[in-house]
C-alpha positions in Angstrom: 42.0 10.5 6.4 39.5 8.4 8.2 36.0 7.1 6.8 32.8 8.5 7.8 31.0 6.3 10.5 28.3 5.9 8.1 30.4 4.6 5.4 32.3 1.9 7.6 28.7 0.7 8.7 27.5 0.5 5.1 30.5 -1.7 4.3 30.3 -4.0 7.0 29.4 -7.5 5.6 26.5 -9.4 7.2 28.3 -12.5 9.2 26.4 -15.7 8.8 27.3 -19.0 10.8 26.4 -22.1 9.1 25.2 -25.0 10.8 24.9 -28.6 9.3 26.2 -32.0 10.2 27.2 -32.9 6.5 30.8 -31.3 5.5 30.1 -31.5 2.1 26.7 -29.1 2.5 28.7 -27.0 5.0 31.2 -26.1 2.0 28.8 -25.9 -0.3 26.8 -23.0 1.5 29.8 -21.4 2.7 31.1 -21.1 -0.8 27.6 -20.0 -2.2 27.5 -17.6 0.0 31.0 -16.1 0.2 30.7 -15.6 -3.2 28.8 -12.3 -2.5 30.8 -9.5 -1.1 28.0 -8.2 1.1 28.0 -11.6 3.1 30.8 -13.3 5.3 30.5 -16.9 6.5 32.3 -16.2 10.1 32.1 -20.0 11.1 30.6 -23.4 10.6 29.3 -25.9 12.9 28.4 -29.8 12.8 25.8 -29.9 15.3 23.4 -27.5 17.8 25.7 -27.9 20.9 29.0 -26.2 18.8 26.5 -23.8 17.4 25.3 -22.6 20.5 29.1 -21.9 21.8 29.9 -20.5 18.5 27.1 -18.3 18.7 28.5 -16.4 21.9 31.9 -16.3 20.5 31.1 -14.9 17.2 28.1 -13.0 17.6 26.6 -13.4 13.9 24.1 -11.8 12.2 22.0 -14.7 10.6 22.1 -18.4 11.4 21.6 -21.0 8.8 20.6 -24.3 10.7 19.6 -27.7 9.5 17.0 -30.0 10.6 18.9 -33.5 11.0 21.8 -33.4 13.0 23.5 -35.7 15.6 23.4 -34.6 19.6 21.1 -31.6 19.0 18.7 -31.5 16.2 17.7 -28.2 14.5 14.8 -27.7 16.4 16.1 -28.4 19.5 18.9 -25.6 18.7 16.2 -23.3 17.5 14.6 -23.4 20.8 17.7 -23.0 22.6 18.7 -19.9 20.4 15.5 -18.0 21.1 16.0 -18.3 24.9 19.1 -15.9 24.6 18.5 -14.4 21.0 15.0 -13.8 20.4 15.3 -11.6 17.2 18.6 -13.2 15.7 17.5 -14.4 12.3 17.8 -18.0 11.9 16.7 -19.6 8.3 16.1 -23.4 8.4 17.0 -25.7 5.4 14.2 -28.1 5.0 13.3 -30.9 2.2 10.4 -31.1 0.1 8.8 -34.2 1.6 6.3 -34.8 4.3 8.5 -34.8 7.0 10.3 -31.8 5.7 7.1 -29.9 5.5 6.3 -30.7 9.0 9.5 -29.9 10.4 9.4 -26.7 8.9 6.2 -25.9 10.2 7.0 -26.8 13.8 10.4 -25.0 13.3 8.5 -21.9 12.0 6.1 -21.9 15.3 9.1 -22.3 17.3 10.3 -18.9 16.2 12.6 -19.8 12.9 12.7 -16.6 10.7 12.5 -18.3 7.4 13.5 -21.4 5.5 14.5 -22.4 2.2 14.6 -25.8 0.6 17.6 -27.9 -0.2 18.5 -28.6 -3.9 18.0 -31.9 -4.5 18.9 -33.9 -7.6 20.9 -31.0 -9.1 23.5 -33.0 -10.6 26.3 -30.8 -9.5 27.8 -29.1 -6.9 27.8 -25.5 -8.8 23.9 -26.1 -9.8 23.8 -26.5 -5.8 25.6 -23.6 -4.8 23.5 -21.3 -7.5 20.2 -22.6 -6.2 21.1 -21.9 -2.6 22.5 -18.4 -3.8 19.0 -17.5 -5.6 17.1 -18.5 -2.6 19.3 -17.7 0.6 21.2 -14.5 -0.2 18.3 -12.5 -0.8 16.4 -13.7 2.5 19.5 -12.9 4.1 19.8 -9.4 2.9 16.1 -8.8 3.5 16.2 -10.1 6.9 19.0 -8.1 7.8 18.1 -5.0 6.6 15.3 -5.4 9.3 17.1 -6.8 11.9 19.6 -3.9 11.9 22.9 -5.5 10.3 24.5 -3.7 7.9 23.6 -3.6 4.6 25.5 -2.1 1.8 23.6 0.9 -0.3 23.6 -1.2 -3.6 21.8 -3.7 -1.7 18.8 -1.4 -0.8 15.9 -1.9 -3.1 14.4 1.4 -3.8 10.7 1.8 -3.9 9.9 1.9 -7.4 7.2 4.9 -8.4 4.1 3.6 -9.5 3.1 5.6 -12.3 -0.5 3.7 -12.5 -1.4 5.2 -9.0 -2.0 8.4 -10.7 -4.8 6.8 -12.5 -6.5 5.0 -9.6 -9.6 6.4 -8.7 -10.5 7.4 -5.4 -12.8 5.4 -3.7 -16.5 7.1 -3.0 -17.5 8.0 0.3 -20.4 5.7 -0.5 -18.4 2.8 -0.7 -16.1 3.3 2.2 -18.4 1.3 4.7 -19.4 -1.3 1.9 -18.8 -4.5 3.4 -16.7 -7.0 1.2 -18.0 -10.1 -0.6 -14.3 -11.5 -0.1 -11.1 -11.2 1.0 -8.0 -12.0 -0.8 -4.3 -12.2 1.3 -1.1 -12.3 0.0 1.8 -13.3 2.3 5.5 -14.5 2.1 8.5 -14.3 4.5 7.0 -14.6 8.0 3.6 -15.7 6.5 3.2 -18.9 8.4 3.2 -17.4 11.9 1.6 -14.2 10.4 -1.5 -16.5 9.5 -1.2 -18.3 12.5 -1.8 -15.4 14.4 -4.5 -13.6 11.9 -7.1 -16.7 11.3 -7.5 -18.0 14.8 -8.7 -14.4 15.5 -11.7 -14.4 13.2 -14.9 -15.0 14.2 -16.6 -18.9 13.0 -19.5 -17.2 11.4 -17.4 -14.5 9.2 -19.8 -13.5 6.1 -17.2 -13.8 3.3 -14.6 -16.2 1.9 -11.1 -15.7 2.3 -8.4 -16.4 -0.7 -4.7 -16.7 0.3 -1.5 -17.0 -1.4 1.4 -18.1 1.0 4.8 -18.4 -0.9 5.3 -22.1 -0.3 6.2 -25.4 -2.1 3.9 -28.1 -3.2 3.2 -30.3 0.3 3.8 -27.4 2.8 0.9 -25.3 1.6 -1.6 -28.5 2.1 0.1 -29.0 5.6 0.1 -25.1 6.3 -3.7 -25.1 5.7 -4.3 -28.3 8.0 -2.4 -26.7 10.6 -4.1 -23.4 10.5 -7.7 -25.2 10.1 -7.0 -27.1 13.7 -6.1 -23.6 15.2 -8.9 -21.4 13.8 -12.5 -21.0 14.3 -12.9 -20.8 10.6 -12.3 -23.8 8.0 -9.1 -23.6 6.0 -8.6 -25.8 3.3 -6.0 -26.1 0.5 -7.7 -25.0 -2.4 -8.6 -27.3 -5.5 -9.8 -26.6 -9.2 -13.8 -26.3 -8.6 -14.1 -25.2 -5.2 -17.5 -23.2 -4.5 -16.5 -20.2 -2.2 -18.4 -20.5 1.0 -18.4 -17.7 3.9 -16.5 -18.6 6.8 -13.6 -20.6 4.9 -10.3 -19.7 4.0 -8.5 -21.0 0.7 -5.1 -21.5 0.6 -3.4 -21.5 -2.9 -1.6 -24.9 -3.3 2.2 -24.6 -4.1 3.1 -24.6 -7.9 0.1 -23.4 -8.8 -1.7 -19.9 -9.4 -5.1 -19.6 -7.6 -7.9 -17.6 -9.5 -11.3 -17.3 -9.0 -14.4 -17.5 -11.7 -17.9 -16.4 -11.6 -20.2 -19.4 -12.3 -23.8 -18.5 -12.5 -24.7 -17.1 -9.1 -21.4 -18.7 -7.3 -17.9 -18.1 -7.8 -15.2 -21.0 -7.9 -11.8 -21.8 -7.7 -9.6 -22.3 -10.6 -6.0 -23.3 -10.8 -3.5 -22.9 -13.5 0.6 -23.3 -14.1 0.6 -20.2 -16.1 4.6 -18.9 -15.8 5.3 -17.8 -12.3 5.0 -13.9 -11.6 7.8 -12.2 -9.4 9.7 -15.5 -9.5 6.5 -16.9 -7.9 3.9 -19.5 -8.2 1.5 -19.0 -7.2 1.7 -15.3 -6.9 0.0 -12.8 -5.3 -0.6 -10.5 -8.2 -2.4 -13.2 -9.9 -5.1 -13.8 -7.5 -5.6 -10.2 -6.9 -6.4 -9.6 -10.1 -8.6 -12.3 -10.7 -10.3 -11.6 -7.5 -10.6 -7.9 -8.4 -12.3 -8.9 -11.9 -14.6 -10.9 -10.2 -15.9 -8.8 -7.2 -14.8 -5.3 -8.2 -15.4 -2.8 -5.4 -16.7 -5.6 -3.0 -13.2 -7.0 -2.8 -11.0 -6.5 0.4 -7.2 -7.4 -0.6 -4.6 -7.6 2.6 -0.7 -7.7 2.2 1.4 -9.0 5.0 4.8 -9.6 5.7 7.0 -11.1 3.0 9.9 -10.0 0.4 9.6 -8.4 -2.9 6.8 -6.6 -4.9 4.4 -9.6 -5.4 1.0 -8.4 -4.4 1.9 -4.5 -5.9 0.3 -4.8 -9.5 -2.6 -6.4 -8.0 -3.1 -4.1 -5.5 -3.3 -1.6 -8.3 -5.7 -3.3 -10.0 -8.1 -3.6 -6.7 -7.9 0.0 -6.4 -8.7 0.5 -10.1 -11.9 -1.4 -9.6 -12.7 0.4 -6.3 -11.9 -2.5 -3.9 -9.7 -1.8 -0.7 -6.8 -2.8 0.4 -4.7 -3.2 4.0 -1.3 -3.8 4.5 0.6 -4.8 7.3 2.9 -2.3 9.2 6.7 -2.3 9.3 7.3 -2.9 13.2 5.1 -6.0 12.9 6.5 -7.5 9.8 9.6 -10.0 9.7 10.1 -8.2 6.1 8.4 -5.0 4.9 8.8 -5.6 1.5 5.7 -6.5 0.0 3.3 -4.2 2.2 5.9 -1.6 2.4 5.9 -1.5 -1.6 1.8 -1.2 -1.2 1.9 1.3 1.5 4.7 3.6 0.1 2.8 3.6 -3.6 -0.2 5.0 -1.7 -2.4 2.0 -2.4 -3.2 1.0 1.3 -6.4 2.6 2.7 -4.9 1.5 6.0 -1.5 0.3 7.5 -2.0 -1.7 10.8 0.0 -4.0 12.6 -0.6 -7.8 12.7 -2.4 -7.7 16.1 -5.1 -5.2 14.8 -5.7 -6.9 11.1 -8.3 -9.4 12.3 -10.3 -6.9 14.1 -10.3 -4.7 11.0 -11.3 -7.4 8.9 -14.0 -8.7 11.2 -15.3 -5.1 11.4 -15.7 -4.6 7.9 -16.9 -7.9 7.0 -19.7 -7.5 9.6 -21.3 -4.2 8.3 -24.9 -4.4 7.3 -25.7 -5.9 4.4 -28.2 -2.5 3.6 -25.4 -0.1 4.1 -23.7 -2.0 0.7 -26.3 -0.5 -1.6 -26.9 -4.1 -3.1 
């Protein structure tokens, strides 16, 4: 008796094309991915030209792409892929260097779906494979859930019931129109491009500061802040300890540090910690949201954008407990509807909006007249 169509679809592995000029790297990546039965490496390529030929022959679900290659480098290859395959997930392999950070941001702007950092100085092939598996496999599975590639039922992470939501107080009608004193944004996979669309759409005279956690390594966050600052009317900086928050300025958490805020007299200042990672992340959205909720209470607006995993869920619960408000990006405009999806499905989001409407809503709320705050 033949299997039902749904069962056949669920059992189909995710097909990956690995592109790297180094034969050792191709082997390490291929072996790391092939260890997962839900993934199948259907081909490799030593440069971009070969990759483009194999793309049409093999029709993979995902491409992993190195930057430094002869004949046709990673960014050139990516741009060529996007002309014919605008939605095919492409994950770049980056290095944690100034050059690697610049290349990564260029690739994301050119249409890369995501990136991982190459393991360096790990001491063994086994350790390199383990780190690739930890970083790359979850991204491949999350991106293929979004793009429509087959995923086995065991890979689908169920939305965990959030018991604490039942105790969240309903926001009083008198506070619905209260102007926030700060905006806190959490974002991960797809975040650099989401921020590049959101922040430039905000007005220069925005009346509140913005705090941002984007999951990125050190150095990358500084370069991201610099690029966003060039593109935006508001000022964008990488946060340092002791910065006094100013309206019309966005503070990006530095890689490998949690960003929190503290009240000092009449002012609120930034602080950085290297407390343990939360949700396997440092910086973590939950840490920022909890800290900002503690300082701003009902005058906080939290925004959860595209990203893998659940970072931001518990922090959003805390924002709601303090009678602050939460916005979440919708599924259609998210690269991965993990972080905003968990928040939305837990009933924590006051509104679920497409990315192209988020800046308008933030601006509207921040422009509410002061006399309506009741302060």
